[in-house]
C-alpha positions as CSV (number, residue, x, y, z in Angstrom):
1,X,-35.7,38.8,-15.5
2,X,-32.7,40.8,-16.7
3,X,-30.3,38.6,-14.9
4,X,-31.8,35.5,-16.6
5,X,-31.5,37.1,-20.0
6,X,-27.9,38.0,-19.3
7,X,-27.1,34.4,-18.4
8,X,-28.7,33.2,-21.7
9,X,-26.7,35.7,-23.7
10,X,-23.5,34.7,-21.9
11,X,-24.3,31.0,-22.7
12,X,-24.7,31.9,-26.3
13,X,-21.4,33.7,-26.5
14,X,-19.4,31.2,-24.5
15,X,-20.8,27.9,-25.7
16,X,-21.6,28.9,-29.2
17,X,-19.0,31.4,-30.5
18,X,-19.8,30.6,-34.1
19,X,-23.0,32.6,-33.7
20,X,-20.8,35.8,-33.6
21,X,-19.5,35.3,-37.1
22,X,-20.5,33.5,-40.2
23,X,-18.0,35.0,-42.6
24,X,-16.3,32.5,-44.9
25,X,-12.7,31.6,-45.0
26,X,-11.1,33.7,-47.8
27,X,-8.1,31.4,-48.0
28,X,-9.8,28.1,-48.8
29,X,-7.4,25.6,-50.2
30,X,-9.5,23.7,-52.7
31,X,-8.2,20.4,-53.9
32,X,-9.1,19.4,-57.5
33,X,-9.3,15.8,-58.5
34,X,-9.6,14.7,-62.1
35,X,-12.3,12.3,-63.0
36,X,-13.8,10.7,-66.0
37,X,-17.2,11.9,-66.9
38,X,-19.8,9.1,-66.9
39,X,-23.4,9.2,-67.7
40,X,-25.9,9.2,-64.9
41,X,-27.5,5.9,-64.1
42,X,-31.1,5.3,-64.0
43,X,-31.0,5.0,-60.2
44,X,-30.1,8.7,-60.0
45,X,-33.1,9.9,-62.0
46,X,-34.4,12.2,-59.2
47,X,-32.9,15.7,-59.0
48,X,-33.3,18.1,-56.1
49,X,-34.4,21.5,-57.5
50,X,-33.6,24.8,-55.9
51,X,-34.3,28.3,-57.0
52,X,-33.5,31.8,-55.9
53,X,-36.3,31.9,-53.3
54,X,-35.3,28.6,-51.7
55,X,-34.3,29.0,-48.0
56,X,-34.1,25.4,-46.9
57,X,-34.0,22.1,-48.6
58,X,-33.7,18.7,-46.7
59,X,-32.1,16.0,-48.7
60,X,-34.5,13.2,-47.8
61,X,-36.1,10.4,-49.7
62,X,-33.7,10.3,-52.7
63,X,-30.3,9.9,-51.1
64,X,-28.1,7.0,-52.2
65,X,-25.3,5.4,-50.2
66,X,-22.4,2.9,-50.6
67,X,-20.7,1.1,-47.8
68,X,-16.9,0.8,-48.2
69,X,-15.6,-1.8,-45.8
70,X,-12.0,-1.7,-47.2
71,X,-11.7,2.1,-47.0
72,X,-9.8,2.0,-50.3
73,X,-12.4,3.4,-52.8
74,X,-11.5,6.7,-54.3
75,X,-13.6,9.4,-56.1
76,X,-12.7,7.9,-59.4
77,X,-13.8,4.4,-58.2
78,X,-17.2,5.5,-56.9
79,X,-17.9,7.6,-59.9
80,X,-17.2,4.8,-62.3
81,X,-20.3,3.0,-63.8
82,X,-19.5,-0.3,-62.1
83,X,-19.3,1.1,-58.6
84,X,-21.9,3.7,-59.2
85,X,-24.4,0.9,-59.9
86,X,-23.8,-0.4,-56.4
87,X,-25.2,2.7,-54.7
88,X,-28.4,1.8,-52.8
89,X,-31.3,4.1,-52.1
90,X,-31.5,5.1,-48.4
91,X,-34.8,3.8,-47.0
92,X,-34.7,6.3,-44.1
93,X,-35.5,9.9,-44.4
94,X,-32.3,10.9,-42.6
95,X,-29.1,8.8,-43.0
96,X,-28.4,7.1,-39.7
97,X,-26.1,4.1,-40.1
98,X,-25.4,3.6,-36.3
99,X,-22.0,2.4,-35.2
100,X,-19.9,1.2,-38.1
101,X,-16.2,0.9,-38.9
102,X,-16.9,1.2,-42.6
103,X,-16.6,4.3,-44.8
104,X,-19.9,5.5,-46.2
105,X,-20.4,7.3,-49.5
106,X,-23.5,9.4,-50.0
107,X,-24.7,10.7,-53.4
108,X,-27.5,13.0,-54.6
109,X,-28.2,15.2,-57.6
110,X,-28.9,18.9,-57.4
111,X,-30.0,21.5,-59.9
112,X,-30.3,25.3,-59.5
113,X,-33.3,26.3,-61.6
114,X,-33.9,30.0,-61.1
115,X,-37.4,31.5,-61.8
116,X,-36.5,35.1,-62.5
117,X,-33.0,36.3,-62.1
118,X,-30.4,34.0,-63.9
119,X,-27.2,34.5,-61.9
120,X,-24.7,32.4,-60.0
121,X,-26.1,31.4,-56.6
122,X,-24.2,30.4,-53.4
123,X,-25.6,27.8,-51.0
124,X,-24.5,26.2,-47.7
125,X,-24.6,22.4,-47.4
126,X,-24.9,21.4,-43.7
127,X,-24.4,17.9,-42.3
128,X,-26.2,18.5,-39.0
129,X,-24.3,16.1,-36.8
130,X,-21.2,17.2,-34.9
131,X,-19.5,13.9,-34.0
132,X,-18.3,12.8,-37.4
133,X,-14.5,12.2,-37.6
134,X,-14.0,12.8,-41.3
135,X,-16.3,14.3,-43.9
136,X,-15.1,14.9,-47.4
137,X,-17.2,16.7,-50.0
138,X,-16.7,16.1,-53.7
139,X,-18.3,18.9,-55.7
140,X,-18.2,18.7,-59.5
141,X,-16.4,21.4,-61.5
142,X,-16.1,20.6,-65.1
143,X,-14.2,17.3,-65.4
144,X,-12.8,17.7,-61.9
145,X,-14.1,17.6,-58.3
146,X,-13.6,20.3,-55.8
147,X,-12.6,18.6,-52.6
148,X,-13.5,20.1,-49.2
149,X,-12.9,18.5,-45.8
150,X,-14.3,18.8,-42.3
151,X,-15.0,16.8,-39.2
152,X,-13.4,16.2,-35.8
153,X,-10.2,14.7,-37.2
154,X,-10.0,17.4,-39.8
155,X,-10.0,20.3,-37.4
156,X,-6.8,21.8,-38.7
157,X,-8.1,21.8,-42.3
158,X,-9.4,25.1,-43.7
159,X,-13.2,25.3,-43.4
160,X,-15.8,27.4,-45.3
161,X,-17.8,28.1,-42.2
162,X,-16.7,27.9,-38.6
163,X,-19.6,25.9,-37.1
164,X,-20.1,22.9,-34.8
165,X,-21.5,20.9,-37.8
166,X,-19.7,20.3,-41.1
167,X,-20.8,23.1,-43.4
168,X,-19.7,23.5,-47.1
169,X,-20.3,26.3,-49.6
170,X,-21.8,25.3,-52.9
171,X,-21.6,27.7,-55.9
172,X,-24.2,26.8,-58.5
173,X,-24.8,27.8,-62.1
174,X,-28.3,28.2,-63.5
175,X,-29.9,25.1,-65.0
176,X,-26.8,22.9,-64.4
177,X,-27.0,19.5,-62.7
178,X,-24.5,18.6,-60.0
179,X,-23.8,15.1,-58.8
180,X,-22.6,15.6,-55.2
181,X,-20.7,12.9,-53.3
182,X,-19.9,12.9,-49.6
183,X,-17.5,10.5,-47.9
184,X,-18.1,10.0,-44.2
185,X,-16.1,8.0,-41.7
186,X,-16.4,8.1,-37.9
187,X,-15.7,6.1,-34.7
188,X,-19.0,7.4,-33.3
189,X,-22.4,6.8,-34.9
190,X,-22.6,7.7,-38.5
191,X,-25.4,10.1,-39.1
192,X,-25.7,12.5,-42.1
193,X,-28.8,14.8,-41.9
194,X,-28.2,16.8,-45.1
195,X,-29.7,20.3,-45.4
196,X,-29.1,22.9,-48.1
197,X,-29.5,26.5,-46.9
198,X,-29.5,29.9,-48.4
199,X,-26.9,32.1,-46.6
200,X,-29.5,34.3,-44.9
201,X,-31.6,31.3,-43.9
202,X,-28.6,29.5,-42.5
203,X,-27.6,32.6,-40.5
204,X,-31.1,32.9,-39.1
205,X,-31.2,29.2,-38.2
206,X,-27.9,29.4,-36.4
207,X,-29.1,32.4,-34.4
208,X,-32.4,30.7,-33.6
209,X,-30.7,27.4,-32.6
210,X,-28.1,29.1,-30.5
211,X,-30.7,31.1,-28.8
212,X,-32.7,28.0,-27.9
213,X,-29.5,26.2,-26.7
214,X,-28.7,29.4,-24.7
215,X,-32.1,29.1,-23.0
216,X,-31.4,25.5,-22.2
217,X,-28.0,26.1,-20.8
218,X,-29.2,29.2,-19.0
219,X,-31.9,27.3,-17.3
220,X,-29.5,24.5,-16.3
221,X,-27.0,27.0,-14.9
222,X,-29.6,28.9,-13.0
223,X,-31.0,25.7,-11.5
224,X,-27.5,24.6,-10.6
225,X,-26.8,27.9,-8.8
226,X,-30.2,27.9,-7.1
227,X,-29.8,24.4,-5.8
228,X,-26.2,25.0,-4.7
229,X,-27.4,28.0,-2.7
230,X,-30.1,25.8,-1.1
231,X,-27.5,23.2,-0.2
232,X,-25.4,25.8,1.6
233,X,-28.5,26.8,3.6
234,X,-30.2,23.5,4.4
235,X,-27.0,21.2,4.2
236,X,-29.1,18.4,2.5
237,X,-26.7,16.2,0.5
238,X,-29.4,15.6,-2.1
239,X,-28.9,19.1,-3.3
240,X,-25.2,18.6,-3.6
241,X,-25.6,15.5,-5.6
242,X,-28.2,17.2,-7.7
243,X,-25.9,20.1,-8.5
244,X,-23.1,17.7,-9.4
245,X,-25.4,15.9,-11.7
246,X,-26.6,19.1,-13.5
247,X,-23.0,20.2,-14.0
248,X,-21.8,16.8,-15.3
249,X,-24.8,16.7,-17.7
250,X,-23.9,20.2,-18.9
251,X,-20.4,19.0,-19.6
252,X,-21.8,16.1,-21.5
253,X,-23.9,18.2,-23.7
254,X,-21.0,20.7,-24.2
255,X,-18.8,17.9,-25.3
256,X,-21.1,17.4,-28.3
257,X,-20.3,20.9,-29.3
258,X,-17.3,20.8,-31.6
259,X,-16.3,24.4,-31.0
260,X,-14.4,23.8,-27.8
261,X,-12.7,20.8,-29.4
262,X,-11.6,22.9,-32.4
263,X,-9.9,25.4,-30.1
264,X,-8.0,22.7,-28.2
265,X,-4.2,22.3,-28.6
266,X,-3.2,19.3,-30.6
267,X,-1.7,17.7,-27.4
268,X,-5.2,17.6,-25.9
269,X,-7.1,15.9,-28.7
270,X,-7.3,12.8,-26.5
271,X,-9.6,14.7,-24.2
272,X,-11.8,15.8,-27.1
273,X,-12.2,12.1,-28.2
274,X,-12.7,10.6,-24.7
275,X,-14.8,13.3,-23.1
276,X,-18.1,12.1,-24.5
277,X,-18.1,8.5,-23.0
278,X,-16.4,10.0,-19.9
279,X,-19.2,12.5,-19.2
280,X,-21.9,10.0,-20.1
281,X,-20.7,7.8,-17.3
282,X,-20.0,10.7,-14.9
283,X,-23.5,12.0,-15.4
284,X,-24.8,8.5,-14.9
285,X,-22.8,8.2,-11.7
286,X,-24.2,11.5,-10.2
287,X,-27.7,10.6,-11.4
288,X,-27.6,7.3,-9.6
289,X,-26.0,8.8,-6.5
290,X,-28.7,11.5,-6.3
291,X,-31.4,8.9,-6.9
292,X,-30.1,6.7,-4.1
293,X,-30.0,9.5,-1.6
294,X,-33.3,11.1,-2.7
295,X,-35.3,7.8,-2.6
296,X,-33.6,6.7,0.6
297,X,-33.1,3.2,-0.8
298,X,-30.7,2.2,2.0
299,X,-33.6,2.7,4.5
300,X,-36.4,1.3,2.5
301,X,-34.6,-1.4,0.5
302,X,-31.0,-2.3,1.3
303,X,-30.9,-4.6,-1.7
304,X,-31.8,-1.8,-4.1
305,X,-29.2,0.3,-2.4
306,X,-26.5,-2.4,-3.1
307,X,-27.6,-2.6,-6.8
308,X,-27.3,1.1,-7.2
309,X,-23.9,1.1,-5.6
310,X,-22.8,-1.5,-8.2
311,X,-24.2,0.6,-11.0
312,X,-22.1,3.6,-9.7
313,X,-19.0,1.5,-9.6
314,X,-19.6,0.5,-13.2
315,X,-20.0,4.1,-14.2
316,X,-16.7,5.1,-12.7
317,X,-14.9,2.1,-14.2
318,X,-16.1,2.9,-17.7
319,X,-15.3,6.6,-17.3
320,X,-11.8,5.7,-16.3
321,X,-11.3,3.3,-19.2
322,X,-12.7,5.7,-21.8
323,X,-9.3,7.3,-22.1
324,X,-7.4,4.1,-22.5
325,X,-9.6,2.2,-25.1
326,X,-10.6,3.2,-28.6
327,X,-13.3,5.8,-28.8
328,X,-15.6,3.6,-30.8
329,X,-15.6,0.9,-28.1
330,X,-15.8,3.4,-25.3
331,X,-18.8,5.3,-26.7
332,X,-20.6,2.0,-27.5
333,X,-19.9,0.7,-24.0
334,X,-20.9,4.0,-22.3
335,X,-24.1,4.3,-24.4
336,X,-25.2,0.8,-23.7
337,X,-24.4,1.0,-20.0
338,X,-26.2,4.3,-19.5
339,X,-29.3,2.7,-21.1
340,X,-29.1,-0.1,-18.5
341,X,-28.4,2.5,-15.8
342,X,-31.5,4.5,-16.8
343,X,-33.7,1.4,-16.7
344,X,-32.4,0.4,-13.3
345,X,-33.0,3.8,-11.9
346,X,-36.4,4.0,-13.4
347,X,-37.4,0.6,-11.9
348,X,-36.0,1.7,-8.5
349,X,-38.2,4.9,-8.7
350,X,-41.3,2.9,-9.6
351,X,-40.7,0.4,-6.7
352,X,-40.1,3.4,-4.4
353,X,-43.3,5.0,-5.6
354,X,-45.3,1.8,-5.0
355,X,-43.9,1.5,-1.5
356,X,-43.7,5.1,-0.4
357,X,-46.1,6.9,-2.6
358,X,-45.7,10.7,-2.2
359,X,-41.9,10.5,-1.7
360,X,-41.1,9.4,-5.2
361,X,-44.0,11.1,-7.2
362,X,-42.1,14.2,-8.4
363,X,-38.9,12.1,-8.9
364,X,-40.7,9.6,-11.1
365,X,-42.3,12.2,-13.3
366,X,-39.0,14.1,-13.7
367,X,-37.0,11.0,-14.5
368,X,-39.6,9.7,-17.0
369,X,-39.1,12.9,-18.9
370,X,-35.3,12.6,-18.9
371,X,-35.1,8.9,-19.4
372,X,-37.4,9.2,-22.4
373,X,-34.9,11.5,-23.9
374,X,-32.0,9.2,-22.9
375,X,-33.7,6.1,-24.4
376,X,-34.5,8.0,-27.6
377,X,-30.9,9.2,-27.9
378,X,-29.6,5.6,-27.3
379,X,-32.0,4.1,-29.8
380,X,-31.1,6.8,-32.4
381,X,-27.4,6.1,-31.7
382,X,-27.9,2.4,-32.6
383,X,-30.0,3.4,-35.6
384,X,-33.1,1.9,-34.1
385,X,-34.9,5.2,-34.4
386,X,-34.7,7.8,-37.2
387,X,-33.0,11.2,-36.7
388,X,-35.9,13.6,-36.1
389,X,-36.2,16.8,-34.1
390,X,-37.6,14.9,-31.2
391,X,-34.9,12.2,-31.2
392,X,-32.2,14.8,-31.7
393,X,-33.2,17.4,-29.1
394,X,-35.3,15.1,-26.9
395,X,-32.4,14.8,-24.4
396,X,-32.1,18.5,-23.9
397,X,-35.9,19.0,-23.6
398,X,-36.1,16.1,-21.2
399,X,-33.2,17.5,-19.2
400,X,-34.9,20.9,-18.8
401,X,-38.1,19.3,-17.7
402,X,-36.3,17.0,-15.4
403,X,-34.2,19.7,-13.5
404,X,-37.3,21.8,-13.0
405,X,-39.5,19.0,-11.8
406,X,-36.7,17.6,-9.5
407,X,-36.3,21.1,-8.0
408,X,-40.0,20.9,-7.2
409,X,-39.5,17.4,-5.8
410,X,-36.7,18.5,-3.6
411,X,-38.7,21.5,-2.3
412,X,-41.6,19.1,-1.7
413,X,-39.4,16.7,0.2
414,X,-38.1,19.5,2.4
415,X,-41.7,20.6,3.1
416,X,-42.7,17.0,3.8
417,X,-39.7,16.5,6.1
418,X,-40.6,19.7,7.9
419,X,-44.2,18.7,8.3
420,X,-43.2,15.3,9.5
421,X,-40.7,16.9,12.0
422,X,-43.4,19.2,13.3
423,X,-45.9,16.3,13.6
424,X,-43.2,14.2,15.4
425,X,-42.4,17.1,17.7
426,X,-46.1,17.5,18.5
427,X,-46.4,13.7,19.1
428,X,-43.3,13.9,21.3
429,X,-44.7,16.8,23.3
430,X,-48.0,15.0,23.7
431,X,-46.3,11.8,24.8
432,X,-44.1,13.8,27.1
433,X,-47.1,15.6,28.6
434,X,-48.9,12.3,29.0
435,X,-45.8,10.8,30.6
436,X,-45.5,13.7,33.0
437,X,-49.2,13.4,33.9
438,X,-48.8,9.6,34.4
439,X,-45.6,10.2,36.4
440,X,-47.2,12.8,38.5
441,X,-50.1,10.4,39.1
442,X,-47.7,7.7,40.0
443,X,-45.8,10.0,42.3
444,X,-49.0,11.0,44.1
445,X,-49.9,7.3,44.4
446,X,-46.4,6.5,45.7
447,X,-46.6,9.4,48.1
448,X,-50.0,8.3,49.3
449,X,-48.8,4.7,49.6
450,X,-45.7,5.9,51.5
451,X,-47.9,7.9,53.9
452,X,-50.1,4.8,54.4
453,X,-47.0,2.6,54.9
454,X,-45.5,5.1,57.4
455,X,-48.7,5.4,59.3
456,X,-48.9,1.6,59.5
457,X,-45.3,1.4,60.7
458,X,-45.9,4.2,63.2
459,X,-49.1,2.6,64.5
460,X,-47.3,-0.8,64.8
461,X,-44.5,0.8,66.7
462,X,-46.8,2.5,69.1
463,X,-48.9,-0.6,69.5
464,X,-45.9,-2.7,70.3
465,X,-44.3,-0.2,72.6
466,X,-47.2,-0.1,75.1
467,X,-47.3,-3.8,76.0
468,X,-43.5,-3.9,75.8
469,X,-43.3,-1.2,78.5
470,X,-45.6,-3.2,80.7
471,X,-43.7,-6.4,80.1
472,X,-40.3,-4.7,80.8
473,X,-41.7,-3.2,84.0
474,X,-43.0,-6.6,85.3
475,X,-39.7,-8.3,84.5
476,X,-37.7,-5.6,86.3
477,X,-40.0,-6.0,89.3
478,X,-39.6,-9.8,89.1
479,X,-35.8,-9.4,88.9
480,X,-35.8,-7.6,92.3
481,X,-37.4,-10.6,94.1
482,X,-35.6,-13.7,95.4
483,X,-34.8,-15.7,92.2
484,X,-32.6,-18.6,91.6
485,X,-29.5,-18.2,89.4
486,X,-31.3,-19.7,86.4
487,X,-34.3,-17.5,86.9
488,X,-32.1,-14.4,87.2
489,X,-30.3,-15.5,83.9
490,X,-33.7,-15.9,82.2
491,X,-34.9,-12.5,83.5
492,X,-31.7,-10.8,82.3
493,X,-32.1,-12.3,78.8
494,X,-35.7,-11.1,78.7
495,X,-34.6,-7.6,79.6
496,X,-31.9,-7.6,77.0
497,X,-34.3,-8.8,74.3
498,X,-36.8,-6.2,75.4
499,X,-34.3,-3.5,75.1
500,X,-33.4,-4.7,71.6
501,X,-37.1,-4.7,70.7
502,X,-37.4,-1.1,72.1
503,X,-34.6,-0.1,69.8
504,X,-36.4,-1.6,66.8
505,X,-39.7,0.1,67.6
506,X,-37.8,3.4,68.0
507,X,-36.1,2.9,64.6
508,X,-39.4,2.1,63.0
509,X,-40.9,5.3,64.5
510,X,-38.0,7.4,63.3
511,X,-38.2,5.8,59.8
512,X,-42.0,6.6,59.6
513,X,-41.4,10.2,60.7
514,X,-38.6,10.6,58.2
515,X,-40.7,9.2,55.3
516,X,-43.5,11.6,56.1
517,X,-41.1,14.5,56.8
518,X,-42.5,14.9,60.3
519,X,-39.2,14.4,62.0
520,X,-37.8,17.8,63.2
521,X,-34.4,18.5,64.6
522,X,-34.1,20.3,67.9
523,X,-31.3,22.8,68.5
524,X,-29.7,23.0,72.0
525,X,-26.2,24.0,73.2
526,X,-24.0,21.2,74.5
527,X,-20.3,20.5,75.2
528,X,-19.1,18.6,72.1
529,X,-16.0,16.8,73.5
530,X,-17.7,15.9,76.8
531,X,-20.8,14.5,75.0
532,X,-18.6,12.4,72.7
533,X,-16.8,10.9,75.7
534,X,-20.0,10.2,77.4
535,X,-21.3,8.3,74.4
536,X,-18.1,6.3,74.1
537,X,-18.2,5.5,77.8
538,X,-21.4,3.6,77.2
539,X,-19.5,1.1,75.1
540,X,-16.5,0.6,77.5
541,X,-18.2,-2.3,79.2
542,X,-18.8,-4.0,75.8
543,X,-15.2,-3.4,74.8
544,X,-13.9,-4.9,78.0
545,X,-16.2,-7.9,77.8
546,X,-15.0,-8.7,74.1
547,X,-11.4,-7.7,74.9
548,X,-11.5,-5.0,72.2
549,X,-9.6,-1.7,72.6
550,X,-11.8,1.4,72.3
551,X,-9.6,4.5,71.4
552,X,-11.0,8.0,71.2
553,X,-9.1,10.7,69.2
554,X,-10.4,14.2,69.5
555,X,-9.1,17.2,67.6
556,X,-7.8,20.0,69.8
557,X,-9.4,22.5,67.4
558,X,-12.9,21.3,68.2
559,X,-15.1,24.0,69.7
560,X,-16.1,23.6,73.3
561,X,-19.8,24.4,72.9
562,X,-21.9,23.8,69.8
563,X,-25.6,24.2,68.9
564,X,-27.3,21.1,67.4
565,X,-29.6,18.1,68.1
566,X,-27.4,16.2,70.6
567,X,-29.9,13.3,70.9
568,X,-29.7,12.6,67.1
569,X,-25.9,12.9,67.2
570,X,-25.8,10.4,70.0
571,X,-28.2,8.1,68.1
572,X,-26.0,8.2,65.0
573,X,-22.7,7.7,66.8
574,X,-24.2,5.0,69.0
575,X,-25.5,3.1,66.0
576,X,-22.1,3.2,64.3
577,X,-20.3,2.1,67.5
578,X,-22.9,-0.7,68.0
579,X,-22.3,-2.0,64.5
580,X,-18.5,-1.7,65.0
581,X,-18.6,-3.8,68.2
582,X,-21.2,-6.2,66.8
583,X,-19.1,-7.3,63.9
584,X,-15.6,-7.1,65.5
585,X,-14.3,-10.1,67.4
586,X,-10.8,-8.8,68.1
587,X,-8.6,-5.8,67.6
588,X,-9.8,-2.3,68.2
589,X,-12.4,0.3,67.5
590,X,-11.3,3.9,66.9
591,X,-13.4,7.0,67.2
592,X,-11.8,10.1,65.6
593,X,-13.4,13.5,65.5
594,X,-11.8,16.4,63.6
595,X,-12.6,20.0,62.9
596,X,-12.7,20.4,59.0
597,X,-14.0,23.9,58.9
598,X,-10.8,25.4,57.6
599,X,-9.7,22.5,55.3
600,X,-10.3,21.8,51.7
601,X,-12.0,18.4,51.5
602,X,-12.8,18.3,47.7
603,X,-10.6,15.2,47.3
604,X,-13.0,13.2,49.4
605,X,-16.2,11.5,48.2
606,X,-18.3,14.3,49.5
607,X,-17.6,18.1,49.3
608,X,-18.9,20.0,52.3
609,X,-18.0,23.4,53.5
610,X,-19.5,25.7,56.2
611,X,-22.1,28.0,54.8
612,X,-21.1,30.8,57.2
613,X,-18.5,31.7,59.8
614,X,-20.9,30.7,62.5
615,X,-21.0,27.1,61.4
616,X,-18.6,24.3,62.1
617,X,-17.9,21.3,60.0
618,X,-17.1,18.3,62.2
619,X,-15.7,15.1,60.7
620,X,-16.5,11.8,62.6
621,X,-14.7,8.6,61.8
622,X,-15.5,5.2,63.3
623,X,-12.9,2.5,62.4
624,X,-12.9,-1.1,63.4
625,X,-10.9,-4.3,62.6
626,X,-14.0,-6.4,62.0
627,X,-15.1,-8.5,59.0
628,X,-15.5,-5.5,56.7
629,X,-17.6,-5.1,53.6
630,X,-16.7,-5.9,50.0
631,X,-16.4,-2.8,47.7
632,X,-19.0,-4.0,45.2
633,X,-21.6,-4.2,48.0
634,X,-20.7,-0.9,49.8
635,X,-23.1,1.1,47.5
636,X,-26.1,-0.7,49.0
637,X,-24.9,-0.3,52.6
638,X,-27.3,2.5,53.4
639,X,-30.4,1.0,51.7
640,X,-33.4,0.2,53.8
641,X,-33.4,-3.4,55.3
642,X,-29.9,-4.1,54.0
643,X,-27.4,-6.0,56.1
644,X,-24.1,-6.6,54.3
645,X,-21.5,-8.9,55.8
646,X,-23.8,-10.4,58.4
647,X,-23.8,-13.7,56.6
648,X,-20.3,-14.3,58.1
649,X,-21.6,-14.0,61.7
650,X,-24.8,-16.0,62.1
651,X,-25.8,-15.0,65.6
652,X,-26.3,-11.3,64.8
653,X,-29.8,-9.9,64.6
654,X,-31.4,-6.7,63.3
655,X,-33.5,-5.4,60.5
656,X,-31.0,-3.2,58.7
657,X,-32.7,0.0,59.7
658,X,-29.9,1.7,61.6
659,X,-27.6,2.9,58.9
660,X,-30.5,3.9,56.6
661,X,-31.9,6.1,59.4
662,X,-28.4,7.4,60.2
663,X,-28.0,8.6,56.6
664,X,-31.4,10.3,56.6
665,X,-30.6,12.1,59.9
666,X,-27.2,13.2,58.7
667,X,-28.7,14.6,55.5
668,X,-31.2,16.6,57.7
669,X,-28.1,18.1,59.4
670,X,-26.7,19.1,55.9
671,X,-24.0,16.5,56.2
672,X,-23.0,13.3,54.4
673,X,-21.9,9.7,55.4
């Protein structure tokens, strides 16, 4: 805890330098004003008695005041019998006149009545409120008054005691009555808590008060540093807004301390006057910004989020205007607005607590503590509450409770978010596991269905092929007998239809074997160029019949012998040529075969290279001048049972199996189409 003690001591030295010295100004310039001596009125019958053992005396219960709206009354005026009769007894224990443009005169009677030692005695009269612009003390000395001045506007005048509150030295003679008058004027609230101290008691009180304020500022600074460190680690913007709020709130409370204002150059007095309403609104802005982010109002209630945005805009507007309008108007406007701001934030927290429960619990408790202090401060400012210890220091006490509770709330929110994240991850993993199980089950069912489908197709193919063989055999035998021309034409058509049906059954069989992965490639040696020519020769008769040119272009770099499944290569090339001639009415069909083993073909739609020096990459191209296929339908060309472009030629038949089977066979050969 040594570091915490060091921070408190530093706060005492930096924020409250008057604690380091209480010596008096030895060059006081005392102004003497002559007055006529008048007899004391009956209203001033009460006399405050002090003796040599008195340490502290509060001037309460018998303080009289006079309101001077014209600001023209002088000490001679107020001490005259006519004006003196107009003084009214203060009904409050502590003078709190609220906001007022008038000048107030306060009056009380004092007597030093020693019990043992009869000597001169020195006392300190403190007006325990730092925001008074002008305080003038009139202390009787014979037929004259000693005039002493203090206050925010009197900061260049010599002072008895350098302190944040106006403090005056009183020298008293034994058994002598003193009628003390105090003139107060301020653009802020007019409060005059009067206390008479012995020098030792005053020094002890200053030390005690500064120590308490040091604890308060130390806690606030520690919490700001702590939460700033957490923000750097977790990157949660709530912590950033929270730190900004703490710092702005510290600046607000520091602006109530007159010491920094006293040390300011004359050219910066505008800042000393405008800093209080400015920091009231800036603290309200960061309070609202933090509240909006912490409560997640944009997610839970967009309307409340818009309301809080409007409140923040109002805070910034008043903060900007506070340096361009009179201090009296600015502080009234800022005080009234922060009261509205506090109520809106409190209502938003209550609604969030009702809707979301745990999320806003710590927040609501913390802000109730602070907002209670804010409300008490505002009500005391407008003289609706008396000036007591609770109303005076309630804001600081509430702020300490608030920053501590909100830190717990932020930590609780992080833990809650972490738990929710862990739960969400578990739910996600569980859902993913269930999805994988369901997907595996679906795949098994699909695989099983595919096996059943392939078996059915294979069985149908076999069942159809047997009677088809018998039918084709009988038609061939019939065709060898003496038939008329019409009978021969009919027999030829039957044979052609049977061959087409044979092709369909073969395709169905291949498809079934490919689906069940039962189709195996055979490897034999064959002459590549010769085999290609033989396949193309089978289509020469079709080319001549349709008057289509069939051109074969073979690369000279093609190897003479290769190892592979020649029957499947013939099936693929025959299928492509058959489609080319089927959908071409005129023009040409070109078959081009190249050796791509030593070429870079990455620019093409597929990227294939030989896996070893023993392999050869052969590139087949079949081109025709037929009807073609639109680009948008080319992607579906190799799908099962798909026939693109055939709608333009109505007399073509087929099931769309050929290209699909070709693609599967080529993939088995580690190729692409």
